[in-house]
TORSEVEX-292200 format. One record per residue (C-alpha): residue number from 1; residue in three letters; x, y, z. Coordinates in steps of 0.25 Angstrom, whole numbers, plus 5000, padded with zeros to 4 digits. Layout:
BEGIN
  pos  code     X     Y     Z
  NUM   Ala     X     Y     Z
...
% end
This chain:
BEGIN
  pos  code     X     Y     Z
    1   Met  5939  4726  5914
    2   Ala  5930  4737  5910
    3   Thr  5916  4735  5916
    4   Phe  5903  4738  5909
    5   Tyr  5888  4737  5912
    6   Asp  5877  4730  5903
    7   Thr  5866  4741  5904
    8   His  5856  4733  5897
    9   Ala  5854  4718  5898
   10   His  5842  4709  5898
   11   Leu  5847  4699  5909
   12   Asp  5833  4695  5913
   13   Tyr  5831  4688  5899
   14   Gln  5829  4673  5898
   15   Glu  5842  4673  5890
   16   Phe  5850  4675  5903
   17   Ala  5842  4667  5913
   18   Leu  5851  4655  5913
   19   Asp  5864  4662  5914
   20   Ile  5862  4675  5920
   21   Asn  5873  4673  5931
   22   Glu  5883  4669  5920
   23   Ile  5879  4681  5912
   24   Ile  5882  4690  5924
   25   Gln  5895  4684  5926
   26   Arg  5900  4685  5912
   27   Ala  5896  4700  5912
   28   Arg  5904  4702  5925
   29   Ala  5916  4695  5918
   30   Ala  5915  4704  5906
   31   Gly  5915  4717  5915
   32   Ile  5900  4720  5915
   33   Thr  5897  4724  5929
   34   Arg  5882  4729  5928
   35   Met  5870  4725  5920
   36   Ile  5856  4730  5918
   37   Ser  5846  4720  5916
   38   Ile  5834  4726  5908
   39   Gly  5820  4724  5910
   40   Thr  5810  4723  5898
   41   Asp  5797  4721  5905
   42   Leu  5792  4719  5920
   43   Asp  5797  4705  5921
   44   Ser  5810  4707  5915
   45   Ser  5812  4720  5923
   46   Arg  5810  4711  5936
   47   Arg  5819  4701  5931
   48   Ala  5830  4712  5929
   49   Ile  5828  4716  5943
   50   Glu  5830  4702  5948
   51   Leu  5843  4700  5941
   52   Ala  5848  4714  5946
   53   Glu  5844  4709  5960
   54   Lys  5852  4696  5959
   55   His  5864  4702  5952
   56   Pro  5871  4715  5957
   57   Asn  5877  4718  5943
   58   Ile  5863  4718  5936
   59   Tyr  5853  4730  5937
   60   Ala  5839  4730  5931
   61   Ala  5832  4740  5921
   62   Val  5817  4738  5922
   63   Gly  5807  4741  5911
   64   Trp  5798  4737  5900
   65   His  5804  4735  5886
   66   Pro  5796  4742  5875
   67   Ser  5795  4729  5866
   68   Glu  5787  4723  5878
   69   Ala  5778  4735  5879
   70   Val  5765  4727  5875
   71   Arg  5766  4719  5888
   72   Ala  5769  4730  5897
   73   Pro  5758  4735  5907
   74   Glu  5750  4748  5904
   75   Asp  5758  4754  5915
   76   Phe  5772  4748  5918
   77   Arg  5776  4760  5927
   78   Pro  5771  4753  5941
   79   Ala  5779  4741  5938
   80   Leu  5791  4748  5933
   81   Arg  5791  4757  5945
   82   Glu  5792  4745  5954
   83   Leu  5804  4739  5946
   84   Val  5812  4752  5946
   85   Lys  5812  4752  5962
   86   His  5821  4740  5962
   87   Pro  5835  4745  5965
   88   Arg  5842  4736  5955
   89   Val  5834  4743  5943
   90   Ala  5843  4752  5936
   91   Ala  5834  4758  5925
   92   Val  5821  4757  5918
   93   Gly  5822  4749  5905
   94   Glu  5821  4745  5895
   95   Ile  5811  4754  5890
   96   Gly  5808  4761  5877
   97   Leu  5801  4759  5863
   98   Asp  5803  4748  5853
   99   Tyr  5797  4749  5839
  100   Tyr  5805  4738  5833
  101   Arg  5794  4728  5833
  102   Leu  5781  4735  5832
  103   Pro  5768  4726  5831
  104   Ser  5768  4729  5816
  105   Thr  5782  4723  5814
  106   Thr  5779  4710  5821
  107   His  5764  4707  5817
  108   Lys  5753  4714  5809
  109   Ala  5750  4725  5818
  110   Ser  5743  4738  5815
  111   Pro  5750  4752  5816
  112   Glu  5741  4754  5828
  113   Glu  5748  4742  5835
  114   Asp  5761  4748  5833
  115   Val  5757  4762  5839
  116   Ala  5751  4755  5851
  117   Tyr  5764  4747  5853
  118   Lys  5772  4759  5853
  119   Ala  5762  4766  5862
  120   Lys  5763  4755  5872
  121   Gln  5779  4756  5872
  122   Ala  5778  4771  5873
  123   Ala  5769  4770  5885
  124   Leu  5778  4759  5892
  125   Phe  5790  4767  5889
  126   Glu  5784  4780  5895
  127   Gln  5780  4773  5908
  128   Gln  5794  4768  5910
  129   Leu  5801  4781  5907
  130   Glu  5791  4787  5918
  131   Val  5795  4777  5928
  132   Ala  5810  4779  5925
  133   Val  5809  4794  5928
  134   Glu  5801  4791  5941
  135   Cys  5811  4781  5946
  136   Gly  5824  4789  5941
  137   Leu  5829  4777  5933
  138   Asn  5834  4778  5919
  139   Cys  5829  4770  5907
  140   Val  5834  4760  5897
  141   Ile  5828  4763  5884
  142   His  5824  4753  5873
  143   Gln  5821  4759  5859
  144   Arg  5820  4751  5846
  145   Ala  5815  4758  5833
  146   Ser  5809  4768  5842
  147   Phe  5820  4779  5845
  148   Asp  5812  4791  5842
  149   Asp  5800  4787  5850
  150   Thr  5809  4782  5861
  151   Leu  5816  4795  5862
  152   Ala  5804  4804  5861
  153   Gln  5798  4796  5873
  154   Ile  5810  4797  5882
  155   Lys  5812  4812  5880
  156   Pro  5802  4816  5890
  157   Phe  5809  4808  5900
  158   Ala  5823  4810  5896
  159   Ala  5827  4820  5907
  160   Arg  5821  4812  5918
  161   Thr  5827  4799  5915
  162   Arg  5838  4793  5907
  163   Gly  5838  4782  5897
  164   Val  5848  4773  5889
  165   Phe  5844  4769  5875
  166   His  5849  4754  5876
  167   Cys  5855  4746  5864
  168   Phe  5857  4759  5857
  169   Gly  5859  4758  5842
  170   Glu  5853  4771  5837
  171   Ser  5860  4782  5829
  172   Gln  5869  4793  5834
  173   Glu  5858  4803  5832
  174   Arg  5849  4795  5842
  175   Leu  5860  4793  5851
  176   Lys  5861  4808  5852
  177   Gln  5846  4810  5855
  178   Ile  5847  4800  5867
  179   Leu  5860  4806  5873
  180   Asp  5854  4820  5871
  181   Leu  5843  4816  5881
  182   Gly  5854  4811  5891
  183   Trp  5851  4797  5889
  184   Leu  5860  4785  5885
  185   Val  5862  4774  5876
  186   Ser  5868  4760  5877
  187   Tyr  5875  4750  5868
  188   Thr  5874  4735  5866
  189   Gly  5882  4725  5858
  190   Ile  5876  4730  5845
  191   Val  5889  4740  5846
  192   Thr  5897  4727  5843
  193   Phe  5889  4722  5831
  194   Lys  5895  4723  5817
  195   Asn  5883  4731  5812
  196   Gly  5883  4740  5824
  197   Gln  5892  4751  5819
  198   Asn  5880  4761  5820
  199   Val  5880  4758  5835
  200   Arg  5895  4759  5836
  201   Asp  5894  4773  5830
  202   Thr  5883  4777  5840
  203   Val  5892  4772  5851
  204   Ala  5903  4780  5846
  205   Ala  5894  4793  5847
  206   Thr  5889  4790  5861
  207   Pro  5897  4797  5871
  208   Met  5903  4789  5883
  209   Gly  5894  4790  5895
  210   Lys  5881  4790  5886
  211   Phe  5880  4775  5883
  212   Met  5880  4762  5891
  213   Leu  5883  4747  5887
  214   Glu  5873  4736  5886
  215   Thr  5871  4722  5880
  216   Asp  5855  4721  5879
  217   Cys  5858  4706  5882
  218   Pro  5854  4696  5878
  219   Tyr  5853  4704  5865
  220   Leu  5864  4710  5856
  221   Ala  5876  4703  5860
  222   Pro  5889  4710  5855
  223   Val  5899  4705  5846
  224   Pro  5905  4694  5848
  225   Tyr  5892  4688  5854
  226   Arg  5882  4694  5844
  227   Gly  5871  4684  5842
  228   Lys  5873  4678  5856
  229   Arg  5866  4681  5869
  230   Cys  5871  4694  5874
  231   Glu  5875  4696  5889
  232   Pro  5880  4708  5898
  233   Ala  5895  4703  5897
  234   Tyr  5895  4707  5882
  235   Val  5895  4722  5886
  236   Lys  5910  4720  5886
  237   Glu  5909  4718  5871
  238   Ile  5900  4730  5869
  239   Ala  5909  4739  5877
  240   Glu  5921  4734  5869
  241   Thr  5915  4739  5856
  242   Ile  5910  4752  5862
  243   Ala  5924  4755  5868
  244   Gln  5929  4753  5854
  245   Val  5919  4762  5848
  246   Lys  5921  4773  5859
  247   Leu  5936  4772  5858
  248   Cys  5937  4770  5873
  249   Ser  5942  4760  5883
  250   Leu  5933  4749  5889
  251   Ala  5936  4756  5903
  252   Glu  5931  4770  5898
  253   Leu  5918  4763  5892
  254   Ser  5916  4756  5905
  255   Val  5916  4769  5913
  256   Ala  5908  4777  5904
  257   Thr  5897  4766  5902
  258   Asn  5896  4761  5916
  259   Gln  5895  4776  5921
  260   Thr  5884  4779  5912
  261   Ala  5877  4766  5916
  262   Glu  5879  4770  5931
  263   Ala  5873  4783  5929
  264   Phe  5861  4778  5921
  265   Phe  5857  4766  5929
  266   Arg  5852  4765  5943
  267   Phe  5863  4755  5949
  268   Ala  5859  4753  5963
% end
């Protein structure tokens, strides 16, 4: 059986609290041998570390998600510096910018509130990139409706750390911009969706060794599980579709994506 890694899973979420052991067993049965549990704030990052301490095939990424930036401390760097010291921490993330739901789109907010919201995200992002450089870890990048600003903010750091744009669904032109920096992308179950042809086209244009696989569970379950809770075992279905797109065997895809992950993450 070809083995794969789930490089982006939110295993600390409440959706998995009651059956995490069974989820890990199903992942192992499906050939998913390593999982990265992704932090979204301080408490979530701590829970990801706790999972990694308990389960040898789980590692943690620690960071503060941009959508939660309004709750972040003014300076998150001291707390993040402590988190990254843990040997089971494999990356900083997920971090970035998200403009999908600005204050003006969720309630009657002024343009100034949108500006302040974006500035808070940018300051938090900058702090976490700084710590990633300091500690020699790579970054898991979140961007939604914010590609140009995200790319501009990472460029000063691009030679000193590396990042993976997770849940990638952008154009081939934007893919090239990321790869030109020496950074990576990763693909989710969207690649299996009927309306995911644009993502499949981008997958086809992505060289082997430049992308990884992920579920982003509990979200984005691939076909035939679409609409249900996603879990790491479903990397198998994602891999099968990508192998078809790339005209390669599952064994070839396994070697390429696993080696890419091993070079990117700090697997103690």
